[in-house]
C-alpha positions as CSV (number, residue, x, y, z in Angstrom):
1,M,-19.1,19.6,-47.0
2,T,-15.9,21.4,-45.9
3,D,-13.7,20.3,-43.0
4,R,-14.9,21.9,-39.7
5,S,-12.6,23.7,-37.3
6,P,-11.8,21.8,-34.1
7,L,-13.7,24.6,-32.4
8,S,-16.8,23.3,-34.1
9,A,-16.3,19.7,-33.2
10,V,-19.3,18.0,-31.5
11,S,-16.9,15.9,-29.3
12,P,-13.9,17.2,-27.4
13,L,-12.1,14.1,-28.8
14,D,-12.0,15.7,-32.2
15,G,-11.7,19.2,-30.9
16,R,-10.0,20.1,-27.7
17,Y,-8.2,16.8,-27.3
18,A,-7.5,16.2,-31.0
19,R,-3.7,16.5,-30.6
20,Y,-3.9,13.6,-28.1
21,T,-6.3,11.4,-30.0
22,E,-4.6,11.8,-33.4
23,P,-2.7,8.5,-33.2
24,L,-6.0,6.7,-33.1
25,V,-7.3,8.2,-36.3
26,P,-5.9,5.4,-38.5
27,H,-7.7,2.9,-36.4
28,A,-10.9,4.6,-35.2
29,S,-12.1,6.8,-38.0
30,E,-14.9,6.1,-40.5
31,Q,-12.3,6.1,-43.3
32,A,-10.3,3.5,-41.3
33,L,-13.4,1.3,-41.0
34,V,-14.1,1.5,-44.7
35,R,-10.5,0.6,-45.5
36,A,-10.6,-2.4,-43.2
37,R,-13.8,-3.6,-45.0
38,V,-12.1,-3.3,-48.3
39,R,-9.2,-5.3,-47.0
40,V,-11.5,-8.1,-45.9
41,E,-13.4,-8.2,-49.2
42,V,-10.1,-8.2,-51.2
43,E,-8.4,-10.9,-49.1
44,Y,-11.6,-13.0,-49.2
45,L,-11.6,-12.8,-53.0
46,L,-8.0,-13.8,-53.1
47,A,-8.7,-16.7,-50.8
48,L,-11.5,-17.9,-53.0
49,A,-9.1,-17.9,-55.9
50,G,-6.9,-20.2,-54.0
51,L,-9.6,-23.0,-53.8
52,D,-9.3,-25.7,-56.4
53,A,-13.1,-25.9,-56.5
54,T,-13.6,-22.4,-57.9
55,P,-12.8,-21.4,-61.5
56,L,-11.5,-18.0,-60.2
57,E,-7.9,-17.4,-61.1
58,I,-5.9,-14.3,-60.0
59,D,-2.2,-13.9,-61.1
60,A,0.5,-12.0,-59.2
61,D,0.0,-8.7,-60.9
62,Q,-3.7,-8.8,-60.3
63,R,-3.2,-9.7,-56.7
64,G,-0.9,-6.7,-56.3
65,H,-3.5,-4.5,-58.0
66,L,-6.3,-5.7,-55.6
67,Q,-4.2,-5.4,-52.4
68,A,-3.3,-1.9,-53.4
69,L,-7.0,-1.1,-53.0
70,Y,-6.6,-1.1,-49.3
71,T,-2.9,-0.6,-48.8
72,E,-3.1,2.7,-50.8
73,F,-6.7,3.5,-49.7
74,D,-7.0,7.3,-49.2
75,E,-9.6,9.9,-48.5
76,G,-10.7,10.1,-52.1
77,D,-11.4,6.4,-52.1
78,A,-13.4,6.8,-48.9
79,E,-15.4,9.5,-50.4
80,V,-16.3,7.3,-53.4
81,V,-17.5,4.6,-51.0
82,K,-19.5,7.1,-49.0
83,A,-21.1,8.4,-52.3
84,L,-22.0,4.9,-53.3
85,E,-23.8,4.5,-49.9
86,T,-25.5,7.8,-49.6
87,Q,-26.1,9.6,-52.9
88,G,-25.1,7.2,-55.7
89,W,-22.0,7.2,-57.9
90,K,-21.6,6.8,-61.7
91,D,-24.4,4.3,-62.7
92,Y,-25.0,3.1,-59.2
93,S,-27.9,4.3,-57.1
94,A,-27.4,5.0,-53.4
95,T,-27.2,1.7,-51.6
96,N,-28.1,3.0,-48.2
97,H,-25.9,0.1,-47.1
98,D,-22.3,0.6,-46.1
99,V,-20.9,-2.9,-46.8
100,K,-22.7,-3.1,-50.2
101,A,-21.1,0.2,-51.1
102,V,-17.7,-1.4,-50.3
103,E,-18.6,-4.4,-52.5
104,Y,-19.4,-2.1,-55.5
105,F,-16.2,-0.1,-54.8
106,V,-14.1,-3.2,-55.2
107,R,-16.1,-4.3,-58.2
108,E,-15.4,-1.0,-59.9
109,H,-11.7,-1.2,-59.2
110,L,-11.0,-4.8,-60.4
111,P,-8.2,-5.2,-62.9
112,E,-9.7,-4.7,-66.4
113,E,-8.8,-8.2,-67.6
114,L,-10.2,-9.9,-64.4
115,E,-13.8,-11.1,-64.6
116,A,-14.5,-11.6,-60.9
117,A,-17.4,-9.3,-60.0
118,Q,-19.6,-12.2,-59.1
119,W,-17.0,-13.5,-56.6
120,I,-16.8,-10.4,-54.5
121,H,-18.7,-10.9,-51.2
122,F,-19.5,-14.5,-52.4
123,G,-21.7,-16.3,-49.8
124,L,-21.0,-13.6,-47.2
125,T,-23.2,-11.6,-44.9
126,S,-22.3,-8.1,-43.9
127,E,-21.4,-9.2,-40.4
128,D,-18.7,-11.5,-41.8
129,V,-17.0,-8.4,-43.1
130,N,-17.8,-6.1,-40.2
131,N,-16.8,-8.3,-37.3
132,L,-13.4,-8.9,-39.0
133,A,-13.0,-5.2,-39.9
134,H,-13.6,-4.0,-36.4
135,R,-11.1,-6.4,-34.9
136,L,-8.5,-5.5,-37.6
137,L,-8.8,-1.9,-36.2
138,V,-9.2,-2.5,-32.5
139,K,-6.1,-4.8,-32.4
140,P,-3.5,-2.3,-33.6
141,A,-5.3,0.6,-31.8
142,V,-4.6,-1.2,-28.6
143,E,-1.2,-2.8,-29.5
144,E,0.3,0.2,-31.2
145,V,-1.3,3.2,-29.4
146,L,-2.8,2.4,-26.0
147,V,-0.3,-0.2,-24.8
148,P,2.7,2.0,-25.5
149,A,1.0,4.9,-23.8
150,L,0.4,2.8,-20.7
151,R,4.0,1.6,-20.8
152,D,5.0,5.3,-20.7
153,V,2.9,5.8,-17.6
154,R,4.5,2.7,-16.0
155,D,8.0,3.9,-16.9
156,A,7.2,7.3,-15.3
157,L,6.1,5.5,-12.1
158,A,9.1,3.2,-12.1
159,K,11.4,6.2,-12.4
160,L,9.7,8.0,-9.5
161,A,10.0,4.7,-7.5
162,R,13.7,4.3,-8.1
163,D,14.6,7.9,-7.7
164,H,12.8,8.2,-4.4
165,R,12.9,4.6,-3.1
166,D,14.3,5.7,0.3
167,V,12.3,8.9,0.9
168,P,10.3,8.2,4.2
169,M,6.7,9.2,4.2
170,L,3.8,8.9,6.6
171,A,1.3,6.4,5.5
172,R,-2.4,6.8,6.1
173,T,-4.9,4.0,6.6
174,H,-8.6,5.0,7.1
175,G,-7.2,8.6,6.5
176,Q,-5.3,8.4,9.8
177,P,-1.5,8.3,10.5
178,A,-0.2,4.8,10.1
179,T,3.1,2.9,9.8
180,P,5.5,4.9,7.6
181,T,6.4,3.9,4.0
182,T,8.6,5.3,1.4
183,F,7.3,7.4,-1.5
184,G,9.3,5.3,-3.9
185,K,7.6,2.1,-2.6
186,E,4.2,3.6,-3.1
187,M,4.9,4.5,-6.7
188,A,6.4,1.0,-7.2
189,V,3.1,-0.5,-6.1
190,Y,1.3,1.3,-8.9
191,A,4.0,0.4,-11.4
192,A,3.7,-3.3,-10.5
193,R,-0.1,-3.2,-10.7
194,L,0.0,-1.5,-14.1
195,G,2.6,-4.0,-15.3
196,R,0.2,-6.9,-14.5
197,A,-2.7,-5.0,-16.1
198,L,-0.7,-4.6,-19.3
199,G,-0.3,-8.3,-19.4
200,R,-4.0,-8.8,-19.2
201,I,-4.6,-6.3,-22.0
202,E,-2.0,-8.0,-24.2
203,R,-3.5,-11.4,-23.6
204,A,-7.0,-10.1,-24.4
205,T,-5.7,-8.4,-27.6
206,D,-4.0,-11.6,-28.7
207,G,-7.3,-13.4,-28.2
208,L,-9.4,-11.3,-30.5
209,S,-11.5,-13.7,-32.6
210,G,-13.2,-13.4,-36.0
211,K,-16.1,-15.2,-37.6
212,L,-16.8,-16.0,-41.3
213,A,-19.8,-18.4,-41.4
214,G,-22.5,-16.8,-43.4
215,A,-26.0,-15.5,-42.7
216,S,-26.8,-17.8,-39.7
217,G,-23.4,-19.2,-39.0
218,T,-24.0,-22.5,-40.9
219,Y,-22.0,-21.8,-44.1
220,A,-25.3,-22.6,-45.8
221,A,-24.7,-20.5,-49.0
222,H,-21.1,-21.7,-49.3
223,D,-22.1,-25.3,-48.9
224,A,-24.9,-25.0,-51.4
225,A,-22.6,-23.7,-54.0
226,Y,-19.6,-26.0,-53.3
227,P,-20.5,-28.9,-51.0
228,S,-17.1,-30.5,-51.5
229,V,-15.2,-27.7,-49.8
230,D,-14.5,-27.9,-46.1
231,W,-15.8,-24.4,-45.5
232,P,-15.1,-24.3,-41.7
233,A,-11.5,-25.2,-42.4
234,F,-11.4,-22.5,-45.1
235,A,-12.8,-19.9,-42.7
236,E,-10.3,-20.8,-40.0
237,R,-7.4,-20.4,-42.5
238,F,-8.7,-17.1,-43.7
239,V,-9.4,-15.6,-40.3
240,T,-6.1,-16.7,-38.7
241,G,-4.4,-15.4,-41.8
242,L,-5.7,-12.0,-40.8
243,G,-4.0,-12.3,-37.5
244,L,-7.1,-13.2,-35.5
245,D,-8.3,-16.3,-33.6
246,H,-11.2,-18.1,-35.3
247,T,-14.7,-18.2,-33.8
248,E,-15.9,-21.7,-34.7
249,L,-19.5,-21.4,-33.5
250,A,-21.6,-18.3,-34.0
251,T,-25.0,-17.0,-35.2
252,Q,-24.9,-14.4,-37.9
253,V,-23.1,-12.3,-35.2
254,N,-19.7,-13.0,-33.7
255,P,-20.6,-13.3,-30.0
256,C,-18.1,-10.5,-29.1
257,D,-17.1,-12.2,-25.8
258,D,-13.5,-11.5,-26.9
259,L,-14.2,-7.7,-27.1
260,E,-15.8,-7.8,-23.7
261,T,-12.7,-9.4,-22.3
262,L,-10.5,-6.7,-23.8
263,F,-12.8,-3.9,-22.6
264,D,-12.7,-5.3,-19.1
265,A,-8.9,-5.6,-19.2
266,L,-8.7,-1.9,-20.3
267,R,-11.1,-0.9,-17.5
268,G,-8.9,-2.8,-15.0
269,A,-5.9,-0.7,-16.1
270,N,-8.0,2.5,-15.9
271,N,-9.1,1.7,-12.4
272,I,-5.5,1.4,-11.3
273,L,-4.7,4.8,-12.8
274,L,-7.9,6.3,-11.3
275,D,-6.6,5.1,-7.9
276,L,-3.3,6.7,-8.7
277,D,-4.9,10.0,-9.8
278,L,-6.8,10.2,-6.5
279,D,-3.7,9.4,-4.4
280,V,-1.5,11.9,-6.2
281,W,-4.1,14.5,-5.9
282,L,-4.2,14.0,-2.1
283,Y,-0.3,14.0,-1.9
284,V,-0.4,17.4,-3.8
285,S,-3.1,18.7,-1.4
286,D,-1.0,17.6,1.6
287,R,2.1,19.2,0.0
288,Y,3.9,15.9,-0.1
289,L,4.3,16.6,-3.8
290,G,5.2,19.9,-5.4
291,Q,4.5,20.7,-9.1
292,E,6.7,22.3,-11.6
293,A,5.1,25.5,-12.7
294,T,4.9,26.2,-16.5
295,A,5.9,29.7,-17.5
296,G,2.8,31.7,-18.7
297,E,0.3,29.1,-17.3
298,T,-2.6,30.2,-15.2
299,G,-3.8,28.1,-12.3
300,S,-6.8,30.2,-11.3
301,S,-8.7,33.1,-12.8
302,T,-8.7,34.9,-9.4
303,M,-5.9,33.3,-7.2
304,P,-2.5,34.0,-8.9
305,H,-0.6,31.6,-6.7
306,K,-2.4,28.4,-7.7
307,V,-0.6,25.5,-9.4
308,N,-3.4,23.0,-9.6
309,P,-3.1,19.2,-10.2
310,I,-5.1,19.6,-13.4
311,D,-3.4,16.7,-15.3
312,F,-4.5,14.2,-12.7
313,E,-7.9,15.7,-12.5
314,N,-8.2,15.6,-16.3
315,S,-6.9,12.0,-16.3
316,E,-9.5,11.1,-13.7
317,G,-12.3,12.6,-15.7
318,N,-11.4,11.0,-19.0
319,L,-10.7,7.5,-17.5
320,S,-14.0,7.6,-15.7
321,K,-15.8,8.5,-19.0
322,A,-13.8,5.7,-20.7
323,N,-14.8,3.2,-18.1
324,A,-18.5,4.1,-18.3
325,D,-18.3,3.6,-22.1
326,L,-16.3,0.3,-21.8
327,V,-18.9,-1.2,-19.4
328,F,-21.7,-0.2,-21.7
329,L,-19.9,-1.6,-24.8
330,G,-19.0,-4.8,-23.1
331,D,-22.6,-5.4,-21.9
332,Y,-24.2,-4.4,-25.2
333,V,-22.1,-6.1,-27.9
334,T,-22.4,-9.5,-26.3
335,T,-26.1,-9.7,-26.8
336,S,-28.2,-10.0,-30.0
337,R,-31.8,-10.9,-30.6
338,L,-32.0,-14.4,-31.9
339,Q,-29.6,-14.8,-34.8
340,R,-29.2,-11.1,-35.5
341,D,-30.3,-7.6,-34.9
342,L,-28.7,-4.4,-36.0
343,S,-28.6,-2.4,-32.8
344,D,-25.0,-3.2,-32.1
345,S,-23.9,-1.6,-35.4
346,T,-24.2,2.0,-34.2
347,V,-22.9,1.0,-30.8
348,K,-19.7,-0.4,-32.2
349,R,-19.0,2.8,-33.9
350,N,-18.3,4.3,-30.5
351,V,-15.5,1.9,-29.6
352,G,-13.0,4.4,-30.9
353,A,-14.4,7.1,-28.6
354,A,-13.9,4.8,-25.6
355,L,-10.3,4.1,-26.6
356,A,-9.7,7.8,-27.2
357,H,-10.8,8.7,-23.7
358,C,-8.4,6.0,-22.4
359,L,-5.6,7.6,-24.4
360,V,-6.3,11.1,-23.2
361,G,-6.3,9.8,-19.6
362,Y,-3.0,8.0,-20.0
363,R,-1.3,10.9,-21.6
364,K,-2.5,13.4,-19.0
365,C,-1.5,11.0,-16.1
366,E,2.0,10.6,-17.6
367,R,2.4,14.3,-18.1
368,G,1.4,14.9,-14.4
369,L,3.9,12.3,-13.2
370,T,6.7,14.0,-15.0
371,T,6.0,17.3,-13.3
372,V,5.6,16.3,-9.6
373,V,8.5,16.5,-7.2
374,P,8.5,15.0,-3.7
375,N,8.7,17.5,-0.9
376,E,11.0,15.5,1.5
377,Q,11.0,18.1,4.2
378,V,7.2,18.3,4.5
379,M,7.1,14.5,4.6
380,R,9.7,14.4,7.4
381,N,8.0,17.2,9.3
382,D,4.8,15.1,9.3
383,L,6.7,12.0,10.5
384,E,8.3,13.9,13.4
385,A,4.9,15.3,14.4
386,T,3.4,11.9,14.7
387,P,5.7,9.8,16.9
388,E,2.8,7.5,18.0
389,I,3.3,5.6,14.7
390,I,6.3,3.8,16.3
391,G,3.8,2.2,18.7
392,E,3.4,-0.8,16.4
393,A,7.2,-1.5,16.4
394,V,7.3,-1.1,20.2
395,Q,4.6,-3.6,21.0
396,T,5.9,-6.1,18.4
397,I,9.4,-6.0,19.9
398,L,8.0,-6.4,23.4
399,R,5.9,-9.4,22.2
400,R,9.1,-10.9,20.9
401,E,10.5,-10.5,24.4
402,G,7.6,-12.3,26.0
403,H,5.5,-9.3,27.2
404,T,1.9,-10.5,26.9
405,D,0.5,-7.1,27.7
406,A,2.7,-5.2,25.2
407,Y,-0.2,-4.2,23.0
408,E,-2.3,-2.9,25.9
409,R,0.5,-0.9,27.4
410,V,1.3,0.9,24.1
411,K,-2.4,1.4,23.5
412,E,-2.9,3.0,26.9
413,L,0.0,5.4,26.1
414,T,-1.0,6.4,22.6
415,R,-4.6,5.8,21.6
416,G,-6.5,9.1,21.3
417,R,-3.6,11.0,22.8
418,Q,-0.9,13.3,21.6
419,V,2.4,11.8,22.6
420,T,6.1,12.6,22.1
421,L,9.2,10.5,21.8
422,A,10.0,11.5,25.4
423,D,6.8,9.8,26.5
424,F,7.9,6.6,24.8
425,R,11.3,6.8,26.5
426,D,9.6,7.1,29.8
427,L,7.8,3.9,29.0
428,F,11.0,2.2,28.0
429,A,12.7,3.2,31.2
430,D,10.0,1.4,33.2
431,L,10.1,-1.8,31.2
432,D,11.6,-5.1,32.5
433,V,13.9,-5.6,29.5
434,S,17.6,-6.0,28.8
435,E,19.6,-2.9,28.1
436,D,20.2,-4.0,24.6
437,V,16.4,-4.2,24.0
438,R,16.0,-0.8,25.7
439,E,18.5,0.7,23.4
440,E,16.8,-1.0,20.4
441,L,13.5,0.6,21.4
442,T,15.1,4.0,22.1
443,A,16.6,4.1,18.7
444,L,13.2,3.8,17.0
445,T,12.2,7.0,15.0
446,P,9.2,7.6,12.7
447,A,11.5,8.4,9.7
448,G,13.5,5.2,10.3
449,Y,10.6,2.9,10.7
450,V,10.0,2.0,7.0
451,G,10.9,-1.7,7.0
452,V,12.4,-2.8,3.7
453,G,10.4,-0.4,1.7
454,D,13.4,0.8,-0.3
455,R,14.4,-2.8,-1.1
456,L,10.9,-3.6,-2.4
457,V,11.4,-1.1,-5.2
458,G,14.0,-3.5,-6.5
459,E,11.2,-6.0,-7.2
460,L,10.1,-4.0,-10.2
461,D,10.9,-5.7,-13.5
462,G,13.0,-3.8,-16.0
């Protein structure tokens, strides 16, 4: 079978968006999964050789030869494993079993002088290999690809926040004009939220946990062969040696609560960016944000003037798809009929697709953030056109001065009415307040009523 053009790809992840998802290939492809299985089988064989109870001995040269099976694993090796599974290879008939094919691959590539075929996959069930292999792929996929991409988004938000920390902007609550803010502070809110979400993702990734306990989670085959060995302790050393936590109690299946926690943490970050995508889209619609036009780019097939917020729309779509997949995956992989059923096997093959939709969403959002420019004059025009927003400040200052009817007086002036600053000044002239307070009230302006918004940007870490 020849390589297909991206134009023939069934999924846009391997077609239209392949340039974005390429960094995930070493962690999410079929070849990557096979390589990870080979790693588990090889390292398990080496661990068995380290037990005093077994007669298996592997010297340094043989160890290097075996570890090269996965460190130098390439497409040709993957094709051999696939042939062992689906059509047969050399004297082997097709296994129709992906892990058994890996076992035979390792057997056929043992050092010539090493008689260890019977020790490959000794006492294991396929799930012992698979649960570890999947986590050995998911962990670096998140740590080395998704987390850096999210940090890039956070950095872009932090830059916008710092560059425009003191740009006043009309806020909207319930879609209506509200107490002003600054554009920089609003971006800082998202940067801070994303920073906390990154912490949750990193903790969840650190908590990925592997199982190595045999067909029903009792180490039965291991114990039958070598009852003097503390197999749970052996399993803990082996699993933690792979960089994972150890699942002490399991059926044949690793319960996957750790994966659900990670998927939920990713979904939390995605929800923050979905919120951002929607807000930025509205800011563009209100012309609070302009977009840098790319030479030669077309915004509409019929309206030549259009510069659409396509990066944020694309991010929204991909993150929504990712979240749907992450919810499904989290719900599905944490259940299994009795001690084992195989329905999760095909489901787990879609983890990479969910991560890929995350990655496309992150990159599109980041690209959009680097092309938007605040339109300060439009923001100021809106502020000047809505002087009623200083009403909150007026009634609060009057409360300070002991006016129990402050709220009601401002409400009577402003609610449901179009007012001007002159209307406020007429109100101030009739108030029983000191001249200092009257001057304080008269000095209020919509653009100046932003509290300490600019200072809050300084709360961002790093």
